[in-house]
Each structure stands twice: as structure tokens, then as C-alpha cells.
C-alpha positions in Angstrom: 3.8 -24.8 -7.4 1.2 -27.1 -9.0 1.2 -27.5 -12.7 -1.3 -29.4 -14.8 0.3 -32.4 -16.6 -2.7 -33.6 -18.6 -3.0 -30.7 -20.9 -1.2 -30.8 -24.3 2.0 -28.7 -24.3 2.1 -25.5 -26.3 4.9 -25.3 -28.9 6.1 -22.1 -30.5 9.0 -21.0 -32.6 10.1 -17.3 -32.5 10.8 -15.6 -35.8 13.0 -14.1 -37.1 15.7 -16.0 -35.2 18.0 -13.5 -33.5 20.3 -15.0 -30.9 21.1 -11.7 -29.0 17.4 -10.9 -28.9 16.7 -14.4 -27.6 19.3 -13.9 -24.9 17.7 -10.7 -23.8 14.3 -12.4 -23.8 15.5 -15.2 -21.5 17.6 -13.0 -19.2 20.6 -13.9 -17.1 20.3 -17.6 -16.1 16.8 -17.6 -17.7 15.6 -15.3 -15.0 13.0 -13.7 -17.3 11.6 -17.0 -18.3 11.3 -18.0 -14.6 9.2 -14.9 -14.0 6.9 -15.9 -16.9 6.7 -19.4 -15.4 5.8 -18.1 -12.0 3.2 -15.6 -13.4 1.3 -18.2 -15.4 2.0 -21.3 -13.3 3.6 -23.2 -16.1 6.9 -24.9 -17.0 8.9 -23.5 -20.0 11.6 -25.5 -21.9 13.7 -24.0 -24.7 16.0 -25.3 -27.5 17.2 -22.3 -29.5 14.2 -20.4 -30.8 11.8 -23.3 -30.0 9.8 -23.1 -26.8 7.6 -25.7 -25.1 5.2 -24.6 -22.5 3.5 -27.1 -20.2 0.7 -26.4 -17.8 -3.0 -26.0 -17.8 -4.2 -25.3 -21.3 -5.3 -21.7 -20.8 -2.2 -20.8 -18.7 0.1 -22.4 -21.3 -1.5 -20.4 -24.2 -1.2 -17.1 -22.2 2.4 -17.9 -21.3 3.2 -18.6 -25.0 1.6 -15.2 -25.9 3.7 -13.6 -23.2 6.9 -15.1 -24.6 6.0 -13.7 -28.1 5.1 -10.3 -26.6 8.5 -10.0 -24.7 10.4 -11.2 -27.8 9.0 -8.2 -29.6 10.2 -6.0 -26.7 13.6 -7.6 -26.6 15.0 -5.6 -29.6 16.4 -3.4 -26.8 17.3 -4.2 -23.2 14.7 -6.3 -21.3 15.3 -6.2 -17.5 13.6 -8.3 -14.9 11.7 -5.2 -13.8 10.5 -4.7 -17.4 9.2 -8.3 -17.5 7.4 -8.0 -14.1 5.7 -4.7 -15.1 4.8 -6.2 -18.5 3.3 -9.3 -16.8 1.1 -7.0 -14.8 -0.2 -5.4 -18.0 -0.7 -8.7 -19.7 -2.6 -10.0 -16.7 -5.3 -7.4 -17.6 -5.8 -9.3 -20.9 -3.6 -7.2 -23.1 -0.8 -4.8 -23.0 -2.3 -1.3 -23.0 -1.7 1.0 -26.0 -0.1 4.3 -25.3 -3.4 6.1 -25.4 -4.6 3.9 -22.5 -1.6 4.7 -20.2 -3.4 7.6 -18.6 -1.8 10.9 -17.5 1.8 11.6 -18.3 3.7 13.0 -15.2 6.7 15.2 -15.1 9.3 13.1 -13.2 12.7 11.8 -14.2 11.0 8.4 -14.8 9.9 9.0 -18.4 8.4 5.5 -18.6 6.1 6.1 -15.6 2.4 5.5 -16.3 -0.5 3.5 -15.0 0.0 -0.2 -15.6 -3.6 -1.4 -14.8 -7.0 0.2 -15.3 -7.2 0.9 -11.5 -3.8 2.6 -11.5 -4.9 4.8 -14.5 -8.1 5.7 -12.7 -6.2 6.5 -9.5 -3.9 8.9 -11.4 -6.9 10.6 -13.0 -8.7 10.8 -9.7 -5.7 12.5 -8.0 -5.4 15.1 -10.8 -9.2 15.8 -10.8 -10.0 15.8 -7.0 -8.8 17.7 -4.0 -8.8 14.6 -1.8 -8.2 11.1 -3.1 -8.1 7.8 -1.2 -6.0 4.8 -2.6 -7.0 1.6 -0.7 -5.5 -1.8 -1.5 -2.8 -4.4 -0.8 1.0 -3.9 -0.9 2.6 -3.6 -4.2 -0.2 -1.9 -6.1 1.6 1.4 -6.5 -0.6 3.5 -4.2 2.2 5.4 -2.5 4.6 5.5 -5.4 2.1 6.9 -7.8 0.9 9.4 -5.2 4.5 10.7 -4.7 4.8 10.8 -8.5 1.7 13.1 -8.7 3.2 15.3 -6.0 6.5 15.6 -7.8 4.5 16.4 -11.0 2.5 19.1 -9.2 5.7 20.7 -7.8 7.4 20.6 -11.2 4.4 22.4 -12.8 4.2 24.9 -10.0 0.7 23.9 -9.1 1.8 23.6 -5.5 4.6 25.3 -3.5 5.6 22.3 -1.4 5.1 18.6 -0.7 4.2 17.3 2.7 4.6 13.5 3.2 3.0 12.1 6.4 2.9 8.8 8.1 1.6 7.6 11.5 4.6 6.9 13.7 3.2 3.8 15.4 3.2 0.6 13.3 3.2 -3.2 14.0 3.0 -2.6 17.7 6.3 -0.6 17.9 6.6 2.8 19.4 9.1 5.6 18.8 10.5 5.3 22.3 12.0 1.9 21.5 14.2 3.4 18.7 17.6 4.9 19.4 18.6 8.5 18.6 16.9 11.9 18.5 13.4 12.6 17.1 14.6 12.8 13.5 16.4 9.5 13.8 13.4 7.9 15.5 11.0 9.0 12.7 13.3 8.2 9.8 12.6 4.4 9.5 8.9 5.1 9.2 9.4 7.6 6.4 12.1 5.6 4.5 9.7 4.3 1.8 8.7 7.9 1.0 12.4 8.9 0.8 13.0 6.0 -1.6 10.2 7.1 -3.9 11.5 10.7 -3.9 15.0 9.6 -4.8 13.7 7.4 -7.6 11.5 10.2 -9.1 13.7 13.3 -8.5 17.2 12.0 -7.9 19.2 12.0 -4.7 20.8 15.4 -5.0 17.6 17.3 -6.0 15.6 15.6 -3.3 18.2 16.5 -0.7 18.2 20.2 -1.7 14.4 20.4 -1.5 14.4 18.7 1.9 16.9 21.2 3.2 14.8 24.1 1.9 11.6 22.8 3.4 10.0 22.5 0.0 9.6 18.8 0.8 8.6 18.0 4.3 8.4 14.6 5.9 6.6 14.4 9.2 4.9 12.0 11.6 1.1 12.4 11.7 1.1 13.8 15.3 2.9 16.9 14.1 0.0 17.9 11.8 -2.3 19.0 14.6 -3.0 22.7 14.6 -1.6 23.3 11.1 -3.3 24.5 8.0 -1.5 23.6 4.8 -2.1 25.9 1.8 -0.8 25.4 -1.7 0.7 22.0 -0.7 0.5 18.4 -2.0 0.0 16.3 1.1 0.2 12.5 1.2 -0.9 10.5 4.2 0.7 7.0 3.9 -0.1 3.8 5.9 -3.4 5.5 6.8 -4.9 2.2 8.0 -2.9 2.8 11.2 -4.7 6.1 12.0 -7.5 6.4 14.5 -10.8 8.0 13.4 -9.8 11.1 15.4 -6.4 11.3 13.7 -8.0 10.9 10.2 -10.5 13.7 10.8 -7.6 15.9 12.2 -5.5 15.2 9.0 -8.3 15.8 6.5 -9.2 19.1 8.2 -5.6 20.4 7.7 -6.3 20.9 4.0 -6.0 24.6 3.1 -6.5 26.7 -0.1 -4.8 25.4 -3.2 -4.0 22.1 -1.5 -4.4 18.6 -2.7 -4.3 15.5 -0.5 -3.9 11.7 -1.1 -4.5 9.1 1.6 -3.2 5.6 1.0 -3.5 2.5 3.0 -4.1 -1.3 3.2 -7.0 -2.2 5.4 -5.9 -5.8 5.6 -2.7 -4.7 7.5 -4.1 -2.7 10.4 -1.6 -2.6 13.3 -3.7 -0.6 15.8 -4.4 -2.0 19.2 -7.1 -4.7 19.3 -10.6 -3.2 19.3 -9.3 0.2 18.0 -11.2 1.4 14.9 -9.1 2.3 11.8 -9.6 5.9 10.6 -9.2 4.7 7.0 -12.0 2.1 7.3 -14.3 4.7 8.9 -13.4 7.5 6.4 -14.1 5.1 3.4 -17.6 4.6 4.8 -18.4 8.1 5.9 -16.9 10.0 2.9 -17.9 7.7 0.0 -20.6 10.1 -1.3 -18.9 13.4 -0.5 -18.4 15.5 -3.7 -14.7 16.4 -4.4 -13.4 13.2 -2.8 -12.5 10.1 -4.9 -11.8 6.6 -3.6 -9.8 4.1 -5.7 -9.9 0.5 -4.6 -7.0 -1.8 -5.7 -6.8 -5.6 -5.8 -4.4 -8.4 -6.3 -4.6 -7.8 -10.1 -3.0 -4.4 -9.6 0.2 -5.7 -7.9 3.3 -4.7 -9.8 5.8 -6.7 -7.7 6.9 -10.3 -8.1 4.1 -12.4 -9.6 3.9 -14.5 -6.4 2.8 -11.4 -4.4 -0.6 -11.4 -6.2 -1.1 -15.1 -5.5 -0.1 -14.6 -1.8 -2.7 -11.8 -1.5 -5.4 -14.0 -3.2 -4.6 -16.8 -0.8 -5.0 -14.6 2.2 -8.2 -13.2 0.9 -9.6 -16.7 0.3 -8.6 -17.7 3.8 -10.2 -14.6 5.3 -13.4 -15.3 3.4 -13.4 -18.9 4.6 -13.0 -17.9 8.2 -15.9 -15.3 7.8 -18.2 -17.9 6.2 -20.9 -19.4 8.5 -20.1 -23.0 9.6 -22.0 -25.8 7.7 -25.1 -27.0 9.4 
């Protein structure tokens, strides 16, 4: 990690001094401070309530503001997850006020809301359109927020069931290589969707709804020939669909149904030369009324701060490879 050494350090003292609050701010073994360092590419030193932030001038100032922001939040518990999510909000220039959080969803996560302008727009698009595309890198909340909207729709009785779909071929692997019966073969591909459901509804409730068929998880191949009425349907990892599969999925939508399609077009695992159905759908359907497309970027990542920088580095590398050679 490269940190500027020529800039003057930023000094701050937190008031009022409150040792338990300082401990919550710093986290176990200063884990929260390490996250702030990583997010702003700075070094932070502390003696009591005095902090010294070293790094490039603008980064150091922003990191100092973040420390003050999280000290205000540290009146209660401040987990590492709270810090990571808060850093995402601060990366947008400010922490959003409650009125900017976007739609409130009925899930067991009462703190669930859009953390970035694109996430808020995505939630609004899902609620206002019959078909919504969420396209962007890993960690931007595409799938999790889509599942949250599905749970919300089920809780409000706007739909009768939830159908979660994934293509069953990824990263060059095929189902035949996996042990067990069909359910066991498909399970690893659907595990991220299970995890989101457990977090948003609880293990017991999710299990009961799966048993009743109110929630259905299925590989994309099993959608052919079906018409889904009064359902909330999510197609995840859609970059690994072919154009034919994407068209087949989109034409499954029935009366009273809503669909969300998510994917990352930088991680296409189809055979070389095979077109991605997600890339083609984004081009063909961009102007179709009733369909919304939300594009996410590195600034929407709500994982470890390094993830956003990794995505930026790969994007810069791809652009440099695409650039024409110098004459």
C-alpha cells in the first residue's frame, strides 16, 4: 500500500473524551481503524483521544472526518460490518440522511436500505418496473437487494411465491462433475441465494417456505416451458446465460409477476466465442418501456475497501489492453 509521506499529518482530538466509546470506535485490536486506513490509503496513530493521520492531504482529511463520523456512531456497538458499510456511504461524499435511504423493505433486517445512490435507484427501479436489470461487479449488493425486494413483495402479499434461478454452468464446470443426485448437484450454485434468504427471513421460516414451494430455487434449464404468474423471479449470474436462454427466461414472465436479472459482465464464464445473453439483452432492451437497467461500479461495493480498488485496477488494466498501441 503506497502512502504519501510529504503531506503534513492531520491531527485531531475527539471530544468529549469517553474511553468505552473510543474502544468501540477502534474495535478489537484496532480492526476498525485498520479498515479506515485501508479505505483512504492512510496511516493512523492514536494516543488516547488524539489521532494522527498520515497520507496524501485529501485522503488524510477524509480519513479524519471518517474517524469523527464513526466516533459519533460509537455511542452504541460499532461492528466491523458497520464500519465497512459506513465507509461505502462516506465514499459518496457524505453519509446519506434517512430521507435519502430509499424504499424501506419488510425483512427481518430493519437496517436494510440503499447505501449508495445507485443502490437506492436500483431498489426504486425494482419496485416501479416489471423487469429490472442490475449489472455490475461483485459486492455491489445486486443479488442481496433483489432477494430483499422479493421477500418484501411476499410479506406484503404482492406476489404468491419467489422463484430464484441461476444458470447451472459456471467457471467451466458442469453438473456431471459434482457428486450426488440432481438436488445435491444444483445446491452449490444456489448457495448464495440460500444465504441471502436465511439472513433476510431466518433459517426456520426460509426452510418452511422452501418445503411448501412458496420459495423455489431452480437451475435455469428448468424454466423452459413454464409461465410464472404472481411470482417474484430473480435470475442471478445472468452473464453466464446464452442469448437464447435469456430470451427464454424473460418470456416466462406471467401476469402479476416481477423479474430481476443480475450479473457481472466482467466475469463471463461461457465458452470462448459464445455471446452472453446479459450483454445482448442490455443492448436490445435498453429502450423498452417497462424495463429498467441499473449499472453499478466500484463505488457501489459494500465489501472490504480493497475490493473496490481491485475492481478499479482490473478496469484500468482492461482499458489499457483495449487502447491502441502508440505509433
